[in-house]
C-alpha positions as CSV (number, residue, x, y, z in Angstrom):
1,M,91.7,87.6,97.8
2,M,95.2,86.9,99.1
3,E,98.0,88.1,96.8
4,F,100.8,85.8,95.8
5,E,103.4,87.6,98.0
6,A,101.4,86.7,101.1
7,L,100.9,83.1,100.0
8,Y,104.7,82.9,99.2
9,Q,105.4,84.1,102.7
10,K,103.1,81.4,104.2
11,A,105.0,78.7,102.2
12,K,108.3,80.1,103.2
13,S,107.3,80.2,106.9
14,V,107.0,76.4,107.1
15,L,110.5,75.7,105.7
16,N,112.5,73.8,108.3
17,P,115.1,71.5,106.6
18,R,116.0,68.8,109.0
19,K,117.1,65.2,109.2
20,L,114.5,62.9,110.7
21,S,116.5,59.7,110.7
22,D,119.3,58.0,108.8
23,V,117.0,57.5,105.9
24,A,114.6,60.5,106.0
25,E,114.6,64.2,105.7
26,A,111.9,66.9,105.8
27,G,111.1,70.5,105.4
28,G,113.4,71.5,102.5
29,V,110.4,72.6,100.4
30,G,107.3,74.4,101.7
31,A,104.0,74.9,99.9
32,A,100.9,77.0,100.4
33,L,97.5,76.5,98.8
34,L,94.7,79.1,98.9
35,S,91.3,77.5,98.8
36,E,88.1,78.8,97.3
37,E,86.9,79.6,100.9
38,G,89.9,81.8,101.5
39,N,91.8,79.4,103.8
40,V,95.5,78.7,103.4
41,Y,96.9,75.2,103.8
42,T,100.6,74.6,104.1
43,G,102.8,71.5,104.0
44,V,106.4,70.5,103.7
45,C,108.1,67.7,101.7
46,I,109.3,64.5,103.3
47,D,112.1,62.6,101.5
48,T,112.8,59.0,102.3
49,A,115.4,56.5,101.0
50,C,112.9,54.2,99.3
51,S,111.0,56.9,97.4
52,M,108.0,56.7,99.8
53,G,108.2,60.4,100.7
54,F,106.0,63.1,99.2
55,C,106.1,66.7,98.0
56,A,105.1,69.8,100.0
57,E,102.2,70.4,97.7
58,L,100.8,67.0,98.4
59,A,101.1,67.6,102.2
60,A,99.2,71.0,101.8
61,A,96.6,69.3,99.7
62,A,96.1,66.6,102.3
63,A,95.6,69.3,104.9
64,M,93.0,70.9,102.7
65,I,91.1,67.7,102.1
66,T,91.2,66.9,105.8
67,A,89.6,70.3,106.5
68,G,86.8,69.4,104.0
69,E,87.8,71.5,101.0
70,S,89.1,70.5,97.6
71,H,89.0,73.7,95.4
72,V,92.4,75.4,95.0
73,K,92.5,79.0,93.8
74,K,96.2,79.7,94.1
75,M,99.3,77.7,95.0
76,V,103.1,78.2,95.5
77,A,106.0,76.1,96.5
78,V,109.3,77.4,97.9
79,G,112.7,75.8,98.2
80,C,115.0,76.1,101.2
81,D,116.9,78.9,99.4
82,G,113.6,80.9,99.1
83,A,113.3,80.3,95.3
84,I,109.9,79.6,93.9
85,I,109.6,76.1,92.6
86,A,107.0,75.0,89.9
87,P,105.1,71.9,91.0
88,C,106.3,68.5,89.7
89,G,104.2,66.5,87.3
90,R,102.9,64.3,90.1
91,C,101.7,67.3,92.1
92,R,100.1,68.9,89.1
93,E,98.2,65.7,88.3
94,F,97.2,64.9,91.9
95,I,95.8,68.4,92.5
96,S,94.0,68.4,89.2
97,Q,92.2,65.1,90.1
98,L,91.0,66.4,93.5
99,D,88.5,68.9,91.9
100,E,88.1,69.6,88.2
101,R,87.9,73.3,89.1
102,N,91.5,73.1,90.1
103,L,92.6,73.2,86.5
104,A,91.9,77.0,86.7
105,A,94.0,77.3,89.9
106,E,96.7,80.0,89.5
107,V,100.2,78.7,90.2
108,L,103.2,80.9,90.9
109,V,106.0,79.1,88.9
110,A,108.7,81.8,89.1
111,D,109.0,85.3,90.4
112,G,106.2,87.3,88.7
113,V,105.2,84.3,86.5
114,V,101.7,82.8,87.0
115,K,100.2,80.0,85.0
116,T,97.0,78.0,85.4
117,L,97.3,74.4,86.4
118,R,95.7,73.6,83.1
119,E,98.6,75.4,81.3
120,L,101.0,73.2,83.2
121,L,99.2,70.1,82.0
122,P,99.5,70.2,78.2
123,F,97.7,67.5,76.3
124,Y,95.8,66.6,79.4
125,W,94.8,62.9,79.3
126,R,91.3,63.5,80.6
127,G,90.5,65.8,77.8
128,I,88.8,68.5,80.0
């Protein structure tokens, strides 16, 4: 199975901060998800003026769903400075709802620090 360093490099490789228009930017955060099947899905954030954008983890998850998969084994997000970023609450919740097995997904939240998605969702409202 792919190690976090390789997954981190995949997330870092899609970083491409750029201005799309007067009201939108993209690529300041990159994410990579490793699926149960061993495939890696990447995505970047899109930020808009009216909060209609989305996080890099959501973009990667959408690519995974488009490919017919839903089970995440590992995930990592990286900021434009190369720092590891823990997923926000929306991303944690979104990915947990795609497949209940995703609660066991390993998430790199800092250099050398891995938590399960379940650990990042204390007092989980679904009780599973």
